[in-house]
C-alpha positions as CSV (number, residue, x, y, z in Angstrom):
1,X,-116.4,-212.8,111.9
2,X,-112.9,-211.5,111.2
3,X,-111.4,-208.3,109.8
4,X,-110.2,-210.1,106.6
5,X,-112.2,-212.1,104.1
6,X,-112.2,-215.8,104.8
7,X,-113.2,-218.9,102.8
8,X,-116.8,-219.7,103.6
9,X,-117.1,-223.1,105.2
10,X,-119.6,-224.4,102.6
11,X,-117.4,-223.2,99.7
12,X,-114.1,-224.6,100.9
13,X,-112.2,-226.9,98.6
14,X,-108.8,-228.7,98.4
15,X,-106.3,-227.6,101.1
16,X,-108.7,-225.2,102.9
17,X,-111.4,-227.9,103.1
18,X,-108.9,-230.3,104.5
19,X,-107.8,-227.9,107.1
20,X,-111.5,-227.2,108.1
21,X,-112.2,-230.9,108.2
22,X,-109.2,-231.6,110.5
23,X,-110.2,-228.9,112.9
24,X,-113.8,-230.1,112.9
25,X,-112.6,-233.6,113.6
26,X,-111.0,-232.3,116.8
27,X,-113.7,-229.8,118.0
28,X,-116.9,-230.9,116.3
29,X,-117.2,-227.7,114.3
30,X,-115.0,-225.4,112.2
31,X,-113.5,-222.9,114.6
32,X,-113.0,-219.2,113.8
33,X,-109.2,-219.5,114.0
34,X,-109.3,-222.0,111.1
35,X,-111.3,-219.5,109.0
36,X,-108.6,-216.9,109.5
37,X,-106.0,-219.3,108.3
38,X,-108.0,-220.1,105.2
39,X,-106.1,-217.2,103.5
40,X,-102.8,-219.1,104.1
41,X,-103.5,-222.8,105.0
42,X,-99.8,-223.6,104.5
43,X,-99.0,-221.4,107.5
44,X,-101.4,-223.5,109.6
45,X,-99.5,-226.6,108.5
46,X,-96.3,-225.0,109.7
47,X,-97.9,-223.9,113.0
48,X,-99.3,-227.4,113.5
49,X,-95.8,-228.9,113.1
50,X,-94.2,-226.4,115.4
51,X,-96.8,-226.8,118.1
52,X,-96.6,-230.5,117.9
53,X,-92.8,-230.5,118.3
54,X,-93.2,-228.3,121.5
55,X,-96.2,-229.9,123.1
56,X,-94.9,-233.4,122.3
57,X,-92.0,-232.9,124.8
58,X,-94.2,-231.7,127.7
59,X,-96.6,-233.2,130.1
60,X,-100.1,-232.0,129.0
61,X,-101.0,-230.5,132.3
62,X,-97.8,-228.5,132.4
63,X,-98.2,-227.4,128.8
64,X,-101.7,-226.2,129.4
65,X,-100.8,-224.2,132.6
66,X,-97.9,-222.5,130.8
67,X,-100.1,-221.7,127.8
68,X,-102.8,-220.3,130.0
69,X,-100.3,-218.0,131.7
70,X,-99.0,-216.8,128.4
71,X,-102.5,-216.3,127.0
72,X,-103.5,-214.3,130.1
73,X,-100.5,-212.0,129.7
74,X,-101.5,-211.6,126.0
75,X,-105.1,-210.8,127.0
76,X,-106.2,-213.5,124.5
77,X,-109.8,-214.5,125.2
78,X,-109.6,-217.1,122.5
79,X,-106.6,-218.9,123.9
80,X,-107.7,-218.5,127.5
81,X,-111.1,-220.0,126.7
82,X,-109.6,-222.8,124.7
83,X,-106.9,-223.9,127.1
84,X,-108.9,-223.1,130.2
85,X,-111.5,-225.5,128.8
86,X,-108.9,-228.2,128.5
87,X,-107.8,-227.7,132.1
88,X,-111.4,-227.8,133.2
89,X,-112.3,-230.9,131.2
90,X,-109.2,-232.9,132.0
91,X,-107.5,-231.7,135.2
92,X,-109.5,-229.4,137.5
93,X,-112.9,-228.4,138.7
94,X,-114.4,-225.2,137.1
95,X,-113.9,-223.2,140.3
96,X,-110.2,-224.3,140.4
97,X,-109.6,-223.1,136.8
98,X,-111.4,-219.9,137.7
99,X,-109.0,-219.4,140.6
100,X,-105.9,-220.3,138.5
101,X,-107.0,-217.9,135.7
102,X,-107.5,-215.1,138.2
103,X,-104.3,-215.4,140.3
104,X,-102.3,-218.6,139.8
105,X,-100.0,-217.6,142.6
106,X,-102.7,-218.2,145.2
107,X,-104.7,-220.9,143.6
108,X,-103.2,-224.0,145.3
109,X,-100.6,-224.8,142.6
110,X,-97.2,-226.1,143.6
111,X,-94.3,-223.5,143.9
112,X,-92.8,-225.0,140.8
113,X,-96.0,-224.5,138.8
114,X,-96.3,-220.9,140.0
115,X,-92.6,-220.4,139.0
116,X,-93.1,-221.7,135.5
117,X,-96.3,-219.7,134.9
118,X,-94.6,-216.6,136.2
119,X,-91.7,-217.2,133.8
120,X,-94.2,-217.8,130.9
121,X,-95.7,-214.4,131.6
122,X,-92.2,-212.8,131.6
123,X,-91.6,-214.3,128.2
124,X,-94.7,-212.6,126.9
125,X,-94.4,-209.3,128.6
126,X,-90.7,-208.6,128.1
127,X,-88.4,-211.5,127.2
128,X,-85.4,-209.1,127.0
129,X,-85.8,-208.3,130.7
130,X,-85.3,-212.0,131.7
131,X,-82.0,-212.5,133.4
132,X,-79.9,-215.6,134.1
133,X,-81.1,-215.6,137.7
134,X,-84.7,-216.0,136.4
135,X,-83.7,-219.2,134.6
136,X,-81.7,-220.3,137.6
137,X,-84.9,-219.9,139.7
138,X,-86.6,-222.5,137.5
139,X,-83.6,-224.8,138.0
140,X,-84.0,-224.3,141.8
141,X,-87.6,-225.6,141.5
142,X,-86.4,-228.8,139.8
143,X,-86.7,-227.9,136.1
144,X,-84.0,-229.2,133.8
145,X,-82.6,-227.1,131.0
146,X,-84.5,-229.0,128.3
147,X,-87.7,-228.4,130.4
148,X,-86.9,-224.7,130.7
149,X,-86.5,-224.6,126.9
150,X,-90.0,-226.2,126.6
151,X,-91.6,-223.7,128.9
152,X,-90.0,-220.8,127.0
153,X,-90.9,-222.3,123.6
154,X,-94.5,-222.8,124.6
155,X,-94.9,-219.3,125.8
156,X,-93.1,-217.8,122.8
157,X,-95.2,-219.9,120.4
158,X,-98.4,-218.7,122.0
159,X,-97.4,-215.1,121.1
160,X,-97.6,-216.0,117.4
161,X,-100.9,-217.6,117.5
162,X,-102.7,-215.3,119.9
163,X,-101.5,-212.1,118.4
164,X,-102.3,-213.3,114.9
165,X,-105.9,-214.1,115.8
166,X,-106.4,-210.9,117.7
167,X,-104.8,-208.8,115.0
168,X,-107.2,-210.2,112.4
169,X,-110.3,-210.0,114.6
170,X,-111.0,-213.7,115.2
171,X,-113.6,-214.0,118.0
172,X,-113.7,-217.0,120.3
173,X,-116.2,-219.6,119.1
174,X,-119.8,-219.4,120.3
175,X,-119.3,-222.9,121.8
176,X,-117.4,-221.3,124.7
177,X,-120.6,-219.6,125.8
178,X,-121.5,-223.0,127.3
179,X,-118.9,-222.7,130.0
180,X,-119.9,-221.9,133.6
181,X,-120.6,-218.2,134.1
182,X,-117.8,-217.4,136.5
183,X,-115.3,-219.4,134.6
184,X,-116.4,-218.0,131.3
185,X,-116.1,-214.4,132.6
186,X,-112.7,-215.0,134.0
187,X,-111.3,-216.5,130.8
188,X,-112.8,-213.8,128.6
189,X,-110.0,-211.3,129.0
190,X,-110.0,-209.6,125.6
191,X,-112.3,-210.0,122.6
192,X,-115.9,-211.2,123.5
193,X,-117.2,-214.6,122.5
194,X,-118.8,-214.7,119.1
195,X,-122.5,-214.6,118.8
196,X,-122.5,-216.3,115.4
197,X,-123.4,-220.0,115.5
198,X,-120.7,-222.5,114.8
199,X,-120.5,-224.1,111.4
200,X,-119.7,-227.5,110.0
201,X,-118.2,-228.6,106.7
202,X,-121.0,-230.1,104.6
203,X,-120.7,-233.7,103.6
204,X,-119.1,-234.3,100.3
205,X,-121.4,-235.0,97.5
206,X,-121.5,-238.7,96.5
207,X,-120.8,-239.1,92.8
208,X,-123.7,-240.5,90.8
């Protein structure tokens, strides 16, 4: 559920139904975040474009690590569970993701990866406190200025999405309850996982 009214999955039409169907095509169900955006589907279109322009410039593993660090600083269960799941499914064993989510500085990552995740947390917690030497520290780890821009952009963009979902009460989808116990617990840093079953868009009626 959410704190605002959302368009029921079985009643969605036009732009909202299209948004629900696209999300379902990726996840297999209509996620709770999409329901929140049913009030303003055009904002989701803008977010999709922004996110694609940022993520498209980054190695996927790097993007997911940066996003996980930002989500942890934001205490966003939804984004921690979503991006922790991607890391688990595509890059690491469950226990490795559990360790990274708990303390990435001692989880076996490279010094460069630790530096970029630390920077992502700084962006979230107080970007105004970042100094030129912090950026230089990333350069010293081998990051180019375009890559530093990408790291900052990914972390800053996460603030929009995570804060919007939490502000409107969107709970992480029940599908995340299938994650391993220790990993699920480590990734659930804010709102609890929803107990409501996931929903799917009903098939369109065939004209007679």
